[in-house]
N, C-alpha and C positions, 0 to 999 in steps of 0.2 A: 796652641803650640805650633800647628802647621802654618797658621797665618803669620805668626811672629817669625818663623823660619823663612817664609817667602819674602817678607819685607826685608829681612836681614840680607838675603841673597841679592835682591834687587838693588838695595842701597850699596852693597859691596861692589857690584858690577859697575854701578855709576861712579863710585869713588875710584875704582881702578882705572876707568876710562879717563877721568879727569887727571889722575896722577900720570898716566901715560902721555897726556898732552903736555904736562909740565916738564916731562923728561925729554921732550922733543921727538918722541917716537910717532907722532901723528895720532889721529883718532881712527880706530877701526870699528869700534862698536860703542854705542851709547844706549844702554837700556835703563830707563829712568821712569819714576812715577810722575814726572811732570810737575815737580815742586818748584822748578825754576820760574823766575818772574819775567822781566822784560828781556829785550835783546841783549843787554849788557851782561845779564846773568846766565844766559843760555849758551849753549855750545856753538862754536863758530861754524864748523862744517862737519857734517856727519854722513857716513855711508850707510849706517843702519841706526834708526831711531825708533824705539818702541816704548809705549807706555800708555797711561790713561789720558794724560794731556801732553801730546807731543809739542815741543816748543824749541825751535832752533833758528839760527840765523840763515844758513845756507844748507841746501840738501843736494847731495850728489850720490843718489842711491835709493834707499827705501825708508819711508817713514810711515808708521801706523800709530794712531791714537785711538784708544777705546772710545773716547768721547770727542776730542778735537785733535787736529793736527795742524800746527802753525809753522810756516816757514816765513821769517820776516823779510828775507831778501829774495834770492833766486832759488828755484828748484829744478833739478835735472834728475828725473827718475820717476818714482812712484810715491804719491802723496795720498795716503788713505786715512779715513776716519770713520768711526761709528756714527757720528752725528754731523760734524761740520769740519771741512778741510779748507784752510786759508793759505794763500801765498801772497806776500807783499808785492813782489814784482813779477818777473816772468816765470812761467813753468814750461819746461820742455820735457814732456812725458805724459803721464796719466795721473789725473786727480779724481778720486772717487770717494763719496761720502753717503751716509744713510739719509741725510736730510738736504744739505746744501754745500755747494762749492763756491769759493770766491777767489778771484785773482786780481791783483792791483793793476797790472799792465797787460801783458800779452799771454795768450795760450798757444803753444805750439805742440799740439797733440790732441788729447781727449779729456773731456769732463763728463762724469757720469754720476748721477744722484737721483734720489726719489722726488725731491721737491724743486729746487732751483739751482741753476748754474748762472753765475754772474761774473762777467769779465769787463773791467773798466775800459779796456782798449781793444786790441785786435784778437781775433780767433783765427788761427790757421790750423784747421783740423775739424774736430767733431764735438758737439755738445748734445748730450742725451739726458733728458730729465722726464720725470713723471708729470711735472706741472709747467715750469717756465724756464726758458733759456734767454739770457740777455748778453749780447756782445755789443758794447756801446760803440766800438770803433768798427774797423773793417772786419767782415766775416768772410773768409775764403774757405769754404768747406761745406759742412752739413750741420744743420740744427734740427732736432726732432724732439717734440714734447707732447704731453697730453693736453695742454691748454693753449699756450702761446709761445711764440718766438719773436724776439726783438733784435734788430741789428742796425748798425750804422750803414755802411756801404756793403751790400751783400753781393758776393760772387760765389754762387753755389746753389744749395737746395735748402729750403725750409719746409718742414712737414709738421703740422700740429692738428689737434682735435678741434680747436676753435678759431684761432687767428694767428696771422703772421704779419710782421711789420718791418719794413725797411725805411728808415727815416732819412736816408740819403739816396744815392743811386742804387739800382738793383739790376743785376743781370744773372739769369739762372731760372729757377723754378720755385714758385710758392704754391703749396698745396695744403688746403685745410678744409675743415667742415663748415665754417661760417664765413669769415671775412679775411681777405688779403688786402693790405694797405702798403703803398709805396709812394714815395715822393716823385721819383723819376725812374722809368724803366728803360734800360739801355740794352735791349735784346734779351727778352725773357718771356716767361709764360706764367700767368696767374690762373689757378684753378681752385674754385671755391663752391661750396654748396649754396651760399646765399649771395655774396657780393664781392666784387673786386673794385678797388679804387686806386687810381694813380693820379696824383695831384698836378703833375706837369706833363712833360713830353713822354709819350708812351710808344716805345718801339718794340712790338711783340704782339702777344695774343692774350686775350682775356676770355675765360670760360666761367660763367656763373649765371644765376637767375637775374642778377642786376650787375651791370658793368658801367663804370664811369671812368672817363679819361679826359684830361684837359685838351691836349693835342695828340690825336691818334695817328700814328704812323704804323698801322698794323691792322688787326682784326678783332672784333668783338662778337662773341656767340653767346646768346642768352635770351631770356624772356624780355627784358628791358635793357636797351643799350643806349647810353648817352655819352656824347662827346661835344666839346666846345668847338674845336677845329679838327677837321679830318683831312689830312694831307694825302695819304695813300691807304689802300686796304678796303675793307668791307665790313659792314654791320649786318649781322644775320640774327633776327629775333622776331618776337611778336610785335614789339614797339621799338622803333629806332628813331633817335633824335640827334640832330647836330645843328649848331648855330650857323653853319655855312651850307651852301647848296651844292658843293662839289663832292660830297660824300656818296659812296656807293652803298645802297641799302637794299636788303632783301628781307621782307617781313610783311606781316599783316597790316601794320600801320607804320608809315614812314613820314616823319615830321621834320621840317626845317623852318627857318624864319619866314619863308614865303608860302608855307602851307596855310590854307584857309580852312578853319575848323567851323563847321556849321551844325546846328541842331536841326533834326528833321522830325516833324510830327505829322502823321498821316494815317488814313484809314484805307482798307483794301479788302479784297476778296479772299486773301490767304489768311493771315492773322488780321483781325479786324481793327485793332488799335495798336499803333506802333510808335516807338520813340527810338531815335538813332542819332549817332554822331557821324558826320561825313568829313573826311579829310581830303581836301582838294589840293593837289600839287600842280605842276605846270600843265600837264595834260591828262593825268591819271587821278584816280580817287579810290579811297577805301571807305566802307561803311560798316560800322559795328553797332548792333542794336538789339532790341527785344520787342516781342509782340505778344498779344494775348488773344485768347479765344480762337485758336486754330480750328477746333472741332465744331465751332458754331456757337452763336449767342444763346441758343436754347439748350446747350449742353452744360455740363459742369466745367469748371475752369480748366483751360489748357493754354499752353503758351510755347514760345520758341525763342531761342537765341540764334542770331544770324550774323554772317560775315559776307560782304560783297566787295568785289574788286572790278573796276571798269575804267573806261577811257571816255573823255568828253571833248567836244569841239565847240568853240564859241562862234556863233553866227554873226552876232553884233553885240552892242553894249548890253542888251537886255536878254537876248535869246541864246540858249545853248542846247545841244542834243548830246545824248550819251547812251552807252550800252554797257551792261555789266552782267557778271555771273555770280551766283551766291550759293552758300551752303547754309541750311537751316537745321538746327537740332530741335526736335519737337517733343515736348512732354505733355502727355494727356492726363497724368495723375489718376489713371484708372487701373483697375486690376487687369493684368496682362491676359489677353485672349485674342482669338482671331478676329472677333468683331470690334474690339476696342483695345488695341495694343497699348502697352504702357509708354513706349517711346518710338519715334520714327525719325527719319531724316528726309530732307527734300533738297533736290538740286533745281535751281531756278535761274532763268535768264530774263532780262528786261531791256526794253528800249524806253528812254526817258526824254522828256522835253521840259526844260526849265525856263521860267520867265522871272527875271530879277526886277521886282517892283521898285525897290529903292536900295540904298546901300546895305541895309540890315535885314531885309526880308524878301522872300520870293515865293513863287508857287510852282508846283511841278505835277506832271501827269506821267504815269508809268503803265506800260502794257507789256505783258510777258506770259511765260508758260512755266509750269512747275511739275516735276515728277517726284512723288512721295513714295518712299519704300520702307520696308521693315529692316531693322538693324540685323537681326539674327540670320536671315536668309536672303535679304535683298529682293524679296518678291514685291511686285508692284502693289501699293495700297490704293493710289489713285493718281490720275493726271488731271491738271486743272489749269484753265486760263486765268491770268492774273490781271487785275486793274487796281491802281492805287492813285490817290489824290491827296496832296498835302502841302504843308508850308515848310520853307527853310528859313531859319533865323540866324542872324549874325553873318 
């Protein structure tokens, strides 16, 4: 009985609103169950539209659909739905749904939902979603999502849990947990937990474990920084690479097309067997490598990881001399004690003489001194003279 009465009241209100339109009094309210079909059957313009399936041509006010809310043309006001809210053309105001929002042209205002906001053209305002935001045209404002944001030309801020993408120009800030991608950065900042990529000219800053830019007119800060051309700015990281030689680099390993990369195999009085890579630039070099049996050949296995930085001078076509300083991290793989510490560190300096036998191989001799200490209190473990002899390849 109550259900029948409710249906009768709703149908009566809908009938009265349609009759008032026919009498030329305008439409003030339209409360309907959403039985109407396409645009031709739906109400032309409404100030208040509520029902299970909201379906009108134009909105100038408030619309709520228990399941869906549809505006076929333009909406000015509030477009709410329990599941999905759709607007065929522009929306000027707020669109909010439990699952997804969709707009055929521009959003001037805000979209808010749990799953996805999708706008076929421009967004001038804010998109907030639990999963994905898409603004296929220009986005001037703010996108925030749990998974990903996508925009055409971005002028503003993107924040997401996993990735942000600007498929055209980008100026502003991209901040995410995994990856930021932009075709062109025109004054902006990319900050990511894993990587930043800009496919063409990059004017701005990149902060991530891995940074890539085609033409960098700015700065990169990360573990690995790569750019094709570097006009202005600096690369700061563990490994820095550019295809030109004008880039300013600050890092453990700096590589450009003129960098000579050599393999070193040698024996010595510190770690007995060593393999390393040497990166020679115009007058400086870096060495990264590892060695075994630091504690002695008669002991159980021990080893070290090391990094050295130095400068060299060519005497003639075959001979060169150099000097470097190095840091060694030493693992003894023993139970920690005063007699046999589990790990140590060593600061070492060397003077080296290289003889290049032919284009791909050479021989070198190193003499130096090392001071090895405990990590926990920096007390001296031992001082030792160093001598090494080995081959360079490539």
